[in-house]
C-alpha positions in Angstrom: 90.7 -22.6 -78.4 92.5 -21.8 -81.7 90.8 -24.9 -83.0 87.2 -23.4 -82.5 88.4 -20.1 -84.2 89.6 -21.9 -87.1 86.1 -23.2 -87.8 84.7 -19.9 -87.3 87.0 -18.7 -90.1 85.6 -21.8 -92.2 82.1 -20.8 -92.1 83.2 -17.2 -93.1 84.8 -18.5 -96.0 83.8 -22.1 -97.0 83.4 -23.1 -100.5 80.6 -24.5 -101.4 79.7 -26.0 -104.9 76.4 -25.3 -106.7 75.4 -23.5 -110.0 72.4 -21.8 -111.6 71.5 -19.5 -114.5 70.1 -17.1 -112.1 72.4 -15.4 -109.3 71.8 -17.2 -106.0 72.1 -13.9 -103.9 71.7 -10.1 -104.1 72.0 -7.0 -102.2 70.7 -7.4 -98.6 71.3 -11.0 -97.9 72.5 -11.6 -94.2 73.3 -14.8 -92.4 74.1 -15.6 -88.8 75.3 -18.7 -87.5 75.7 -20.2 -83.8 78.7 -22.3 -83.0 78.9 -25.0 -80.1 81.8 -27.1 -79.0 81.4 -30.9 -78.6 77.4 -30.5 -79.0 76.6 -28.4 -76.1 79.1 -25.6 -75.1 78.2 -22.2 -77.2 81.4 -21.1 -78.6 80.8 -18.3 -80.7 78.8 -16.6 -83.7 79.7 -15.8 -87.3 77.4 -13.7 -89.6 77.9 -12.7 -93.6 76.4 -9.7 -95.3 76.1 -8.5 -98.9 75.9 -5.1 -100.0 76.0 -3.0 -103.1 78.7 -0.8 -103.6 81.5 1.0 -105.7 85.1 0.3 -106.0 87.2 2.4 -108.6 84.0 3.4 -110.5 83.1 -0.4 -111.0 79.7 -1.8 -109.5 80.5 -4.5 -107.0 79.3 -6.3 -104.3 80.7 -5.8 -100.9 80.5 -8.6 -98.4 81.5 -8.4 -95.0 82.0 -11.5 -92.4 82.5 -11.1 -89.0 83.2 -14.0 -86.5 83.4 -13.8 -82.3 83.8 -16.0 -79.8 81.0 -15.6 -76.6 80.0 -17.1 -73.4 82.5 -19.0 -71.2 84.9 -19.4 -73.9 85.3 -15.8 -74.7 86.9 -15.5 -71.1 89.5 -18.2 -72.2 90.0 -17.2 -75.7 88.6 -13.9 -77.0 88.4 -13.8 -80.7 87.2 -10.8 -83.0 87.6 -11.7 -86.6 86.4 -9.3 -89.8 86.9 -10.3 -93.5 85.6 -7.9 -96.3 85.7 -9.0 -100.0 84.9 -6.5 -103.1 84.0 -8.4 -106.1 82.6 -7.9 -109.6 78.5 -7.8 -109.7 78.6 -10.1 -113.0 81.9 -12.4 -113.0 82.3 -12.5 -109.0 86.0 -11.8 -109.3 87.6 -10.2 -106.5 89.4 -6.6 -106.6 89.8 -6.2 -102.9 90.2 -8.6 -100.2 90.6 -7.5 -96.1 91.5 -9.4 -93.4 92.0 -8.0 -90.0 91.6 -10.5 -87.0 92.5 -10.8 -83.2 92.5 -14.5 -81.8 93.5 -14.3 -78.3 96.6 -12.0 -79.3 97.3 -13.4 -82.4 96.5 -10.7 -85.0 96.7 -9.9 -88.6 95.9 -6.9 -90.6 96.1 -7.7 -94.8 94.9 -5.7 -97.2 95.0 -7.3 -100.9 94.2 -5.6 -104.4 93.8 -8.3 -107.2 94.6 -7.7 -110.8 92.7 -10.0 -112.5 93.8 -8.9 -116.1 97.8 -9.7 -115.6 97.0 -12.2 -112.7 98.6 -10.3 -109.7 98.0 -9.6 -106.2 99.4 -6.6 -104.5 99.7 -7.4 -100.6 99.9 -4.9 -98.0 100.5 -6.4 -94.6 99.7 -3.4 -92.5 101.1 -5.4 -89.2 104.6 -5.3 -90.5 104.4 -2.5 -92.8 105.3 -4.8 -95.8 103.9 -4.7 -99.0 104.5 -7.7 -101.8 103.3 -8.4 -105.2 102.5 -12.2 -106.0 101.7 -13.9 -109.0 98.1 -15.5 -109.1 96.5 -18.3 -111.0 93.7 -17.2 -113.6 90.2 -16.4 -112.0 91.6 -16.6 -108.5 89.2 -16.0 -106.0 89.7 -14.8 -102.3 88.2 -16.4 -99.1 85.0 -14.7 -99.2 84.5 -14.3 -102.9 85.0 -18.1 -103.5 81.5 -18.9 -101.5 79.7 -16.4 -103.7 81.1 -17.4 -107.0 80.4 -21.3 -106.5 77.0 -20.5 -105.7 76.5 -18.8 -108.9 78.9 -20.9 -111.4 79.4 -24.5 -110.5 76.8 -26.9 -111.9 75.4 -29.5 -109.2 73.2 -31.2 -111.9 76.1 -32.6 -113.4 77.7 -33.8 -110.0 77.3 -37.4 -108.9 78.1 -38.6 -105.2 81.7 -39.0 -104.9 82.1 -36.2 -107.6 85.0 -33.5 -106.8 85.2 -29.8 -107.2 88.4 -28.0 -107.3 88.9 -24.0 -106.8 92.0 -21.6 -107.0 91.9 -19.3 -103.9 94.4 -16.8 -102.9 94.8 -17.4 -98.9 97.1 -14.5 -97.2 100.1 -14.6 -99.6 99.9 -17.6 -101.2 97.7 -19.6 -103.8 96.0 -22.1 -102.4 93.9 -25.2 -104.3 90.5 -26.2 -102.4 88.9 -29.5 -103.0 85.3 -30.5 -102.2 83.7 -33.8 -102.3 79.8 -34.1 -103.4 77.9 -36.9 -100.7 74.5 -36.6 -102.1 71.0 -35.5 -100.8 69.7 -35.1 -97.4 66.7 -34.0 -95.6 68.0 -32.2 -92.3 66.1 -30.7 -89.1 67.0 -27.3 -88.6 65.7 -24.3 -86.5 63.3 -23.4 -89.4 62.0 -27.1 -89.9 63.2 -29.8 -91.9 65.0 -28.7 -95.3 65.9 -30.8 -98.3 69.8 -30.4 -98.8 72.9 -31.1 -100.6 75.9 -32.7 -98.6 79.3 -32.0 -99.1 83.2 -32.9 -97.7 85.3 -30.2 -97.7 89.0 -31.6 -97.8 91.3 -30.0 -95.2 94.9 -30.5 -94.1 95.1 -33.1 -91.1 97.0 -32.8 -88.3 97.2 -30.5 -85.4 93.6 -29.2 -85.6 91.7 -31.5 -87.8 91.9 -35.5 -87.2 91.9 -35.9 -91.0 91.3 -34.9 -94.2 87.7 -35.8 -94.2 87.1 -34.1 -90.8 84.4 -31.6 -92.1 80.8 -32.0 -93.6 78.5 -29.5 -94.9 74.7 -29.0 -95.7 73.4 -26.4 -97.9 69.9 -25.9 -98.9 68.3 -27.7 -102.4 67.0 -24.4 -103.6 68.0 -21.4 -105.8 69.5 -19.8 -102.6 71.9 -22.5 -101.6 71.8 -21.5 -98.1 74.8 -22.8 -95.9 72.8 -24.5 -93.0 75.0 -26.4 -91.0 78.9 -27.6 -90.6 80.1 -30.1 -88.4 84.2 -30.8 -87.8 85.9 -33.4 -86.1 88.5 -32.2 -84.4 91.8 -33.3 -82.8 90.3 -32.4 -79.6 86.2 -32.7 -79.3 84.2 -31.5 -82.2 82.6 -28.3 -83.4 79.2 -27.7 -85.0 77.7 -24.5 -86.7 74.0 -24.1 -87.3 72.2 -21.3 -89.5 70.5 -19.4 -86.7 69.1 -16.4 -88.7 68.7 -14.9 -92.2 67.2 -12.2 -94.0 67.2 -10.7 -97.6 67.2 -13.9 -99.6 66.8 -13.7 -103.2 64.5 -16.8 -103.8 61.8 -18.7 -101.8 63.2 -20.9 -98.7 61.7 -24.3 -98.8 60.8 -25.9 -95.9 59.6 -29.6 -96.2 56.0 -30.0 -95.2 54.8 -33.3 -94.0 
């Protein structure tokens, strides 16, 4: 069941590659995802919400991501995950990140403050009452801010099928290099109708959870919103699929194919 929760985490933090001069999102944007295991068993839900806020007298976006198991799975492996990111409205650089999770009794309670000028991460591990300072790479992103940063800053017009995108991200207490491959365009059937989408393959670590590095496939809408529509994952045992179930507060029109 930990495999299912890892994918819930991926949904909350998935790095997608898009770019445009206009911002893709704004205050009030909200997504809800439906998770299913091996194509039929309801596994859980995940949400992402954006709100205007202030942090140390700076104008920021405060994004909250929640993930939880539902149905039968909840009785075997109960999960409640919460992720928060405070990032600059203009640069999308994160100032603070919070991760508080309980996955079947496995817990984490982390609060990270970023110094983007001196490239430092101040990590407060509240579970163990431990504080550390770690050097970061320039323009480092956290697990949540990466999603929004790339929606605004990465140029898809310059990408060709097979092209790759790399992002520096800070995960828990270390720097992490993430790679994403662009696969091209595809029209997919969703709860809202047929949607033109951009298709990507995030590279993951093969082994205990995933069958191979290319086990994940991601679809996002081909419009100014760049809405995450679907993700499929081949696991070491079974598969997991997440579909966008509901949304509100989009900044731009949501395009549905009319035939």
